[in-house]
C-alpha positions in Angstrom: 88.0 100.3 119.8 86.2 102.0 117.0 87.4 101.6 113.4 86.9 104.2 110.7 88.1 103.1 107.3 87.9 104.3 103.8 86.9 100.9 102.4 86.0 102.3 98.9 89.5 103.7 98.5 91.2 100.6 99.8 89.3 98.3 97.6 89.8 100.5 94.5 93.5 100.9 95.0 94.0 97.2 95.9 92.4 96.3 92.5 94.6 98.9 90.7 97.7 97.2 92.2 96.6 93.7 91.2 95.6 94.8 87.7 99.0 96.7 87.2 101.0 93.6 88.2 98.9 91.3 85.9 99.4 93.7 83.0 103.1 94.0 83.7 103.4 90.2 83.5 101.5 90.1 80.2 103.6 92.9 78.7 106.9 91.5 79.9 106.1 88.0 78.6 105.0 89.5 75.3 108.2 91.4 75.0 110.2 88.3 75.8 108.6 86.3 72.9 109.1 89.2 70.5 112.8 89.2 71.5 113.1 85.4 71.1 111.8 85.8 67.5 114.4 88.5 66.9 117.6 87.1 68.4 119.6 88.3 65.5 118.6 91.9 66.2 118.1 92.6 62.6 114.5 93.7 62.9 114.7 97.1 64.6 111.0 97.4 64.9 110.9 94.2 67.1 113.9 95.5 69.0 112.1 98.7 69.9 108.9 96.8 70.8 110.9 94.6 73.2 112.6 97.6 74.7 109.3 99.5 75.2 107.6 96.4 76.7 110.4 96.0 79.3 110.2 99.7 80.2 106.4 99.7 80.5 106.4 96.4 82.3 108.9 97.5 84.8 107.0 100.7 85.5 103.7 98.7 86.0 105.5 96.3 88.3 106.5 99.2 90.5 103.1 100.8 90.5 101.5 97.4 91.3 103.8 96.6 94.1 103.3 100.0 95.7 99.5 99.7 95.6 99.4 96.1 96.7 101.8 96.7 99.6 99.8 99.7 100.8 96.3 98.7 100.1 96.3 94.9 99.4 97.9 91.8 100.5 96.6 89.1 102.9 96.0 90.3 105.4 95.9 94.0 104.5 97.9 96.4 106.6 94.8 98.0 108.0 93.4 94.6 109.0 96.6 93.6 110.6 96.6 96.8 112.7 93.0 96.3 113.6 93.6 92.8 114.8 96.6 93.8 116.9 94.6 96.6 118.6 91.5 94.5 119.2 90.5 94.7 122.8 91.4 98.3 123.4 88.7 100.4 125.1 86.0 102.1 123.1 87.5 105.5 123.6 90.3 104.5 121.1 89.6 105.1 117.4 91.8 104.1 114.5 91.4 105.9 111.2 92.5 104.2 107.9 93.0 106.5 104.9 90.4 109.0 106.2 92.9 111.6 107.7 96.2 113.2 106.5 98.0 110.2 108.0 97.4 106.8 106.4 96.8 105.1 109.8 96.0 107.3 112.7 95.2 106.1 116.2 93.5 108.5 118.6 92.6 107.7 122.2 93.7 108.1 125.8 97.3 107.2 124.7 97.3 110.4 122.6 97.6 110.8 118.8 99.7 108.3 116.9 100.5 108.0 113.2 101.3 104.4 112.7 103.7 103.4 109.9 103.4 99.7 109.2 106.0 97.6 107.3 105.8 94.0 106.1 109.6 93.6 106.3 111.3 90.5 107.8 114.8 89.9 108.9 116.6 92.2 111.3 115.8 95.9 111.7 118.7 98.0 113.2 119.1 101.6 114.2 122.8 102.4 114.2 124.7 105.6 113.6 121.5 107.5 113.1 120.4 105.3 110.2 117.9 102.5 109.9 119.0 99.3 108.2 117.5 96.0 107.2 119.5 92.7 107.2 118.3 89.5 105.7 114.7 89.1 104.5 115.4 87.0 101.4 115.6 87.5 97.7 112.1 89.0 97.2 112.6 91.7 99.8 116.0 92.5 98.4 114.5 92.9 95.0 111.7 95.2 96.3 114.2 97.2 98.3 116.5 97.8 95.3 113.7 99.0 93.1 112.1 101.3 95.7 109.5 99.0 97.3 109.2 97.9 100.9 112.6 99.0 102.1 113.0 100.7 105.4 114.2 103.9 103.8 114.1 107.0 106.0 111.2 106.3 108.3 112.2 109.3 110.5 111.5 111.6 107.5 108.3 109.8 106.6 107.1 110.1 110.3 107.9 113.8 110.4 105.8 114.2 107.2 102.9 112.3 108.7 103.1 114.3 112.0 103.3 117.6 110.1 100.2 116.8 108.0 98.2 115.8 111.1 99.4 118.8 113.1 98.4 121.2 110.3 95.0 119.6 110.0 94.3 119.9 113.7 95.4 123.5 113.8 92.6 124.3 111.4 89.9 122.7 113.6 91.0 122.9 117.2 91.9 125.9 119.3 95.1 125.6 121.2 95.9 122.5 119.1 99.6 123.1 119.8 99.0 121.6 123.2 98.2 118.2 121.5 101.3 116.3 120.6 101.2 114.1 117.5 103.5 111.1 117.7 104.6 108.4 115.3 105.6 104.7 115.6 107.0 102.1 113.3 105.0 98.9 113.3 106.4 95.7 111.8 103.7 93.2 110.9 105.8 90.2 109.9 106.4 87.6 112.6 109.9 86.9 111.2 111.4 90.2 112.4 114.0 91.2 114.9 114.3 94.8 116.1 117.4 96.3 117.5 116.5 100.0 117.8 118.0 101.2 121.1 118.4 105.0 121.0 116.1 105.3 118.0 114.1 108.6 117.7 110.9 106.6 117.0 109.3 103.6 118.8 109.8 100.5 116.7 107.4 97.7 117.6 106.4 94.3 116.6 102.7 94.4 115.8 101.8 92.2 118.7 103.5 94.7 121.1 101.3 97.6 119.9 98.3 97.1 122.2 100.4 96.8 125.4 102.4 99.8 124.2 99.3 102.0 123.8 97.9 100.8 127.1 101.1 101.9 128.8 101.0 105.3 127.1 97.4 105.7 128.2 98.4 105.2 131.8 100.8 108.1 131.4 97.8 110.3 130.6 99.3 112.3 127.7 96.0 113.8 126.7 93.0 115.1 128.6 89.4 114.0 128.1 88.6 117.5 126.8 91.3 117.3 124.3 90.3 113.8 123.2 86.7 115.0 122.7 87.9 117.9 120.6 90.0 115.6 118.5 87.2 113.2 117.8 84.9 116.1 116.8 87.5 117.3 114.3 88.1 113.9 112.8 85.8 111.9 110.5 83.0 110.0 112.3 
């Protein structure tokens, strides 16, 4: 399998995330000490400094968590996907942050936008909605404040598919014959998936390679289409 990755972008954004979290800690701690020295609340200047530090610190935490979850962590999302797909034939190529989709796998199995999640606990698809149960305090915190929840992956997948489809239409004749798919990939080993009847495949990361091999056997894409795809995508 060939890997094409925008390492410069990944490294830069990973550093942005780490720096934002560090700054948020410094600002929040500073605001806490200012507040301790103004417990009576009589000094309005200190009160406004404390309030501003909490607001700025909270925003920086959110920015940092977003960038770290997407571009950082150990292992990084792209590295986890690469490791899971290691051993696929050389006619497979995975693109990280070099196409309209963040993680795009192209090969004999077709075109797949991969949506990775670090979530743990139990993932359920019930009554046309995705839900997460369990996962611990940190995951609950991140979910409440807009980070690393399951959200609406169907909408996110549609967005990724649309972006890739539009890009292919600009570079390939009869691109409408090439179907763009999406799959949810859960990278945490402490995950249970109950997604019967879901509109998207939902897989543990260690199931991804066998899933793609099975799709390749179904021959969803011709060698001519695959060659045209690779010519249209970054090399």
